[in-house]
C-alpha positions in Angstrom: 26.8 16.0 -30.0 27.4 12.6 -28.5 25.0 12.3 -25.4 26.0 10.3 -22.5 24.4 6.9 -22.1 24.4 6.9 -18.4 21.2 8.3 -16.8 21.4 9.0 -13.1 18.7 7.5 -10.9 18.1 5.2 -8.0 20.7 2.5 -8.0 22.9 4.1 -10.7 22.3 3.6 -14.4 18.8 3.2 -15.5 18.0 0.6 -18.2 14.9 1.7 -20.2 12.9 4.5 -21.7 9.1 4.2 -21.9 7.4 5.8 -25.0 3.6 6.3 -25.2 2.9 6.8 -28.9 0.4 9.2 -30.6 -2.6 8.8 -32.9 -1.7 11.1 -35.7 0.0 9.8 -38.9 3.3 11.2 -40.3 6.4 10.1 -42.2 10.0 10.3 -41.6 12.7 9.4 -44.1 16.4 9.9 -44.5 15.7 13.1 -46.4 17.5 16.4 -46.1 16.7 20.0 -46.8 17.9 21.1 -50.2 20.6 18.5 -50.2 22.0 19.1 -46.8 22.4 16.0 -44.8 20.8 15.4 -41.4 22.8 15.7 -38.3 22.6 12.5 -36.3 23.1 11.3 -32.7 25.1 8.4 -31.5 24.6 6.9 -28.0 27.4 4.9 -26.3 26.0 1.5 -25.1 25.5 1.5 -21.3 26.9 -1.3 -19.1 23.3 -2.1 -18.2 21.2 -2.9 -21.4 18.9 0.0 -22.1 15.4 -1.3 -23.1 13.2 1.2 -24.8 9.5 0.7 -23.8 7.2 2.2 -26.3 3.7 2.5 -25.1 1.3 2.7 -28.1 -2.3 2.8 -29.0 -2.8 3.1 -32.8 0.1 2.4 -35.1 1.1 5.8 -36.5 3.7 7.0 -39.0 5.1 9.4 -36.4 6.1 6.5 -34.3 6.8 3.9 -37.0 8.9 6.3 -39.2 10.0 8.9 -36.6 10.5 7.8 -33.0 11.2 4.1 -33.6 14.1 4.8 -36.1 15.3 7.6 -33.8 15.4 5.1 -30.9 17.3 2.7 -33.1 19.9 5.5 -34.0 20.3 6.1 -30.2 21.1 2.5 -29.8 18.1 1.6 -27.6 16.6 -1.8 -27.5 12.8 -1.6 -28.0 10.0 -3.2 -26.1 6.5 -2.2 -27.3 3.6 -2.0 -24.9 0.2 -1.7 -26.6 -3.5 -2.5 -26.3 -3.4 -3.3 -30.1 -0.6 -5.8 -30.6 -1.8 -6.9 -34.0 -1.4 -3.3 -35.3 2.2 -3.2 -34.3 3.4 -6.6 -35.7 5.8 -4.6 -37.9 7.7 -3.1 -34.9 11.2 -4.2 -34.2 11.7 -5.7 -30.8 9.2 -7.4 -28.3 5.5 -6.4 -28.4 3.7 -6.8 -25.0 0.0 -6.4 -24.6 -0.9 -3.8 -22.0 -3.8 -1.5 -21.1 -1.9 1.7 -22.0 -4.8 4.0 -20.9 -4.0 3.1 -17.2 -0.7 4.3 -15.7 -0.8 1.4 -13.3 -0.7 -1.1 -16.1 2.3 0.7 -17.7 4.2 0.6 -14.4 3.4 -3.1 -14.0 4.8 -3.9 -17.5 8.1 -2.1 -17.0 10.9 -4.4 -16.0 13.6 -3.0 -13.9 14.3 0.7 -13.8 13.5 2.6 -17.0 15.5 5.4 -18.3 12.6 7.5 -19.4 8.9 7.6 -20.2 7.7 9.3 -23.3 4.4 9.9 -25.0 3.5 11.2 -28.4 -0.3 10.6 -28.0 -3.0 13.1 -27.0 -4.8 10.3 -25.1 -1.7 8.8 -23.4 0.0 12.0 -22.0 -1.4 11.7 -18.5 -0.8 8.0 -18.0 2.7 8.3 -19.3 3.4 11.4 -17.1 2.1 9.6 -14.0 4.2 6.5 -14.8 7.3 8.7 -15.3 6.6 10.5 -11.9 6.3 7.0 -10.2 9.8 6.1 -11.5 11.2 9.5 -10.7 12.0 10.2 -14.3 12.2 13.3 -16.4 8.7 14.0 -17.8 5.7 16.2 -18.0 3.6 17.4 -15.2 0.6 15.1 -15.1 -1.6 18.1 -14.2 -0.5 20.1 -17.2 -1.2 17.1 -19.5 -4.8 17.0 -18.0 -5.3 20.7 -18.5 -4.1 20.5 -22.1 -6.3 17.5 -22.9 -9.5 18.6 -21.3 -10.7 21.7 -23.1 -13.1 22.7 -20.3 -10.3 22.4 -17.7 -8.0 24.5 -19.9 -10.4 27.3 -20.3 -11.1 27.5 -16.5 -7.4 27.5 -15.8 -6.6 30.2 -18.4 -9.7 32.4 -17.5 -7.5 35.0 -15.7 -5.2 35.4 -18.7 -7.7 34.9 -21.5 -11.3 34.6 -20.7 -13.2 32.5 -23.2 -16.8 31.4 -22.8 -17.0 27.7 -22.4 -19.8 25.5 -21.0 -21.0 21.9 -21.1 -22.8 21.7 -24.4 -26.0 20.4 -22.7 -26.1 23.2 -20.2 -25.5 26.4 -22.2 -27.1 29.5 -20.7 -29.6 31.5 -22.8 -27.3 34.5 -22.9 -24.3 32.6 -24.4 -22.3 34.7 -26.9 -23.3 33.0 -30.2 -21.8 31.9 -32.5 -20.4 28.9 -30.6 -18.2 26.0 -31.5 -19.5 22.7 -30.2 -17.0 19.8 -29.9 -15.9 16.9 -27.9 -14.2 18.0 -24.7 -11.2 15.7 -25.3 -11.6 15.3 -29.1 -8.9 15.3 -31.9 -8.6 15.8 -35.7 -11.5 18.2 -35.9 -13.9 15.3 -35.4 -17.5 16.3 -34.5 -16.5 20.1 -34.4 -19.2 22.4 -35.7 -20.0 26.2 -35.7 -23.5 26.9 -34.5 -25.3 30.2 -34.6 -28.2 29.8 -32.2 -29.7 27.5 -29.5 -31.8 25.5 -32.0 -28.7 24.7 -34.1 -26.7 23.9 -31.0 -29.4 21.4 -30.0 -29.5 19.7 -33.4 -25.7 19.4 -33.6 -25.2 18.1 -30.0 -27.9 15.5 -30.4 -26.4 14.4 -33.6 -22.9 14.1 -32.1 -24.3 12.4 -29.0 -25.8 9.6 -31.1 -22.2 8.7 -32.3 -20.3 9.1 -29.2 -20.9 9.3 -25.4 -18.0 11.4 -24.2 -18.6 14.9 -22.8 -19.2 17.9 -25.3 -18.3 21.5 -24.7 -19.6 24.6 -26.4 -17.1 27.5 -26.7 -17.1 31.1 -27.9 -16.1 31.3 -31.5 -12.7 32.9 -31.8 -12.1 34.8 -35.1 -8.8 35.4 -36.6 -5.9 33.9 -38.6 -5.1 30.3 -37.4 -1.5 29.5 -36.5 0.4 26.8 -34.8 3.3 27.1 -32.4 5.7 24.2 -32.2 7.9 24.1 -29.0 10.4 22.0 -27.2 11.3 22.3 -23.6 13.4 20.7 -20.9 11.5 21.8 -17.9 13.7 24.9 -17.5 13.7 26.5 -20.9 11.0 26.4 -23.6 12.2 27.0 -27.2 10.1 27.8 -30.2 10.9 25.5 -33.0 8.6 27.3 -35.6 5.2 28.0 -36.7 2.6 27.1 -39.3 -0.1 29.3 -40.8 -3.2 27.0 -41.2 -5.9 27.1 -43.7 -9.2 25.5 -42.8 -12.4 24.6 -44.6 -15.4 27.0 -44.5 -17.7 26.8 -41.6 -19.5 25.0 -40.2 -16.6 22.5 -40.4 -13.0 22.9 -39.4 -10.9 20.6 -41.6 -7.2 21.6 -41.8 -6.5 21.8 -45.5 -2.9 23.0 -45.5 -0.2 24.3 -43.2 2.4 26.8 -44.5 5.6 27.4 -42.6 5.7 31.1 -41.5 7.5 33.1 -38.9 5.8 33.1 -35.5 3.5 36.1 -35.4 4.4 39.2 -33.2 1.7 38.1 -30.7 3.5 34.8 -29.9 4.6 35.9 -26.4 1.0 35.9 -25.3 0.7 32.3 -26.3 3.9 31.5 -24.4 2.6 33.1 -21.4 -0.6 31.0 -21.5 1.5 27.8 -22.0 3.5 28.8 -19.0 0.3 29.2 -17.0 -0.9 25.7 -18.0 2.4 24.3 -16.9 3.6 23.3 -20.4 7.3 23.3 -20.7 8.7 19.8 -21.1 9.1 17.9 -24.3 7.3 18.7 -27.5 4.1 20.7 -27.7 1.8 21.6 -30.7 -0.4 24.6 -29.9 -3.2 25.9 -32.2 -4.2 29.6 -31.8 -5.8 32.5 -33.6 -4.6 36.1 -33.9 -7.1 38.8 -34.2 -6.7 42.6 -33.7 -3.4 42.1 -31.8 -4.7 39.4 -29.5 -3.5 35.7 -29.6 -6.0 33.2 -28.2 -5.5 29.5 -27.8 -7.8 27.1 -29.7 -6.3 23.9 -28.2 -3.0 22.5 -26.9 -1.8 19.2 -28.1 1.0 18.3 -25.7 3.0 16.3 -28.2 4.7 16.6 -31.5 2.6 17.9 -34.4 1.3 15.2 -36.7 -0.3 14.9 -40.1 3.2 14.7 -41.6 4.1 18.2 -40.5 6.5 16.8 -38.0 8.6 15.4 -40.8 8.3 18.5 -42.8 9.6 20.5 -39.9 12.5 18.1 -39.4 13.4 18.4 -43.0 13.2 22.2 -43.1 15.1 22.7 -39.8 17.7 20.1 -40.8 17.9 18.7 -37.3 17.4 15.3 -35.7 14.1 16.4 -34.3 13.0 13.0 -33.1 16.2 12.3 -31.4 16.1 15.6 -29.7 12.8 15.0 -28.3 13.8 11.5 -27.0 17.0 13.0 -25.6 15.0 15.4 -23.3 12.9 12.4 -22.0 16.2 10.5 -21.5 17.5 13.2 -19.2 20.3 14.2 -21.6 21.6 17.7 -21.7 19.2 19.6 -23.9 20.0 20.5 -27.4 17.4 23.2 -27.9 19.2 25.4 -30.4 17.0 26.1 -33.6 18.8 26.9 -36.8 17.6 29.7 -39.0 15.3 28.6 -41.8 16.0 29.4 -45.3 13.3 28.7 -47.9 9.6 28.0 -47.9 7.6 24.9 -46.9 4.0 23.7 -47.2 2.2 20.6 -46.1 -1.0 20.2 -48.2 -3.6 17.5 -47.6 -5.3 15.6 -50.4 -8.8 15.5 -49.0 -11.8 13.2 -50.0 -14.7 15.0 -51.5 -17.1 12.1 -51.5 -17.7 8.7 -49.8 -17.0 5.4 -51.6 -14.0 3.3 -52.3 -10.5 4.7 -53.3 -9.9 3.2 -56.8 -6.8 5.1 -57.8 -4.1 7.1 -56.0 -0.4 7.5 -56.2 1.9 5.5 -53.8 4.5 7.0 -51.5 7.3 8.9 -53.3 9.9 11.5 -53.0 11.1 13.6 -55.9 12.7 16.9 -57.0 10.9 19.5 -59.1 13.7 21.9 -60.0 14.8 23.4 -56.7 11.7 22.1 -54.8 11.9 18.8 -52.9 8.5 17.0 -52.8 7.3 14.1 -50.8 4.0 12.3 -50.8 2.8 9.8 -48.3 -0.7 8.2 -48.6 -3.0 7.9 -45.6 -5.3 5.7 -47.5 -4.6 2.7 -49.8 -6.1 1.9 -53.0 -9.2 -0.3 -52.2 -9.9 1.3 -48.8 -13.4 2.5 -48.1 -13.8 6.3 -47.6 -16.5 7.7 -45.4 -16.9 11.4 -45.8 -16.6 12.9 -42.2 -15.7 16.5 -42.9 -12.8 16.1 -40.5 -9.1 15.5 -40.8 -10.0 11.8 -41.1 -10.8 12.6 -44.8 -7.2 12.8 -45.7 -6.2 10.5 -48.5 -2.5 11.7 -48.2 -0.3 14.6 -47.6 2.1 16.4 -50.1 5.1 18.0 -48.5 7.2 20.6 -50.3 10.3 22.5 -49.4 11.9 25.1 -51.8 13.8 28.3 -51.9 10.6 30.5 -52.1 6.9 30.6 -52.0 6.3 31.0 -55.8 8.6 27.9 -56.6 6.8 25.8 -53.9 3.3 26.7 -55.0 4.1 26.0 -58.7 5.6 22.6 -57.8 2.6 21.6 -55.6 0.3 22.5 -58.5 2.3 20.4 -60.9 2.3 17.4 -58.5 -1.5 17.6 -58.0 -2.2 17.9 -61.7 0.2 15.0 -62.5 -1.6 12.6 -60.3 -5.1 11.2 -59.8 -7.2 10.3 -56.8 -10.4 8.5 -57.7 -13.2 7.6 -55.4 -16.3 5.7 -56.7 
C-alpha cells in the first residue's frame, strides 16, 4: 500500500500531524515473525512540508521505538511538544516546551494547519482529541476519551448495558457489595489498586492511598473471572479486532500483571464490542481489559490507546504488520488498512518483576536471540544501578521477555531457559 500524502482540509493540503504520546514503555525493532519481513509503508512527500507534531509527557519506548520510527518511515518531519524537554533530548527533530495537558496550549504551539493529531497517552487523549476537533482533523470523540479515562464516568455510562457497583471511595454506602476494589479514578499501571473485604479495610486502604496522592478514588464491585485484553483499531466507521491477550495477575489484594499470553478472543467478545460502541470508542487504537465469568464479559478498564508494556511490539511481530504506521495512517486521514492476518504460532510477554526494594546490581541488557524455532527479545525497564522501590504495581517491572514460536510448549520451554540463563540481583 502506498498512501496518498495529500490530506484534504481547509485551504488544501495540510502540513502536520500532532502526536500526543503515552506513558507506558515498549520496544520496537526491525524484527519479523519467524523470519518473515515486515511490510512497510512509503509516503510521497507533499508539496507543502508535512511537520509531525508529537505531543509527549514521559519519554516512552512505545513512542521512541514505535511511533517515531514509524513517522520517519512515513517521511514526516518531526516537531516534539512536551512539558519534559530534557527527557526527550534523544528525539529527532525540534523539541518545543508545551503544557501538553491543556489542549489550548497544544493548539497554540501548532504552526500552520496540521495533518493530524494523535495521542498514545492515557492522560493526553482528551486534550489531543479537543485539539484535533479544533483543527477539523480525524480523531477521537473527546467525550469518549473522557468516559474511558474516568472510571466513575465509564461505569455510569455503561450502567444500562452492564451495571457494576461504583462509588466515591470516601462515600461508600453500608450495603455495598463487598469485596470491593479501591483504586484511583483515573489511575494507571495497577498503582494503588487493592481488594478490600469490609468497611474497615476500605478505610485503611483509602487513607493510605490518600496520604500518597490527592486525586479522586473509586470503590468498585469486584468482578471475578479470567482476565483478557481486547486490542482494536478503528477508523470511525469500522472497528477491527487485532487480537487478544489472556492476562495473569498477582494474587489479591494486589493486581500486578505478570504475563500476557496471546489467545483467540473469547466467545463473549461481542459483549465487549457493544460496550465499547456505547462508550463511543471506535477511532484509532484501543486496549480494553475485561473479565469473563459464566458467559458474561465485563469491562475492567478502557485504555484508549495502544497496549504498552512491550505487548504492542509483540503484537506487531506476531501479526507481521506495520502496526504503528497503520495507527498513524488512520489519524492522517488515509484510507484505512484494517485487515488483520491470521496468526500462526504462540506468543507470550512475561515481566521480570522485582521481589524486593533496593538497588539493581545485576541484570541483562537488551537483546534478541533465537532459541530453536522460538524468537526471543528482552528489553530492560530498569538499568543496573537504578534504585528499586517495591510498589506491588506494574512499576516493579525490571524488564519484559517477549517470545514467539510455533507452539505453546516450545515458547514456554524457551522462556524458562532464558530466565534460568540470566540473573537479576537486587540488594
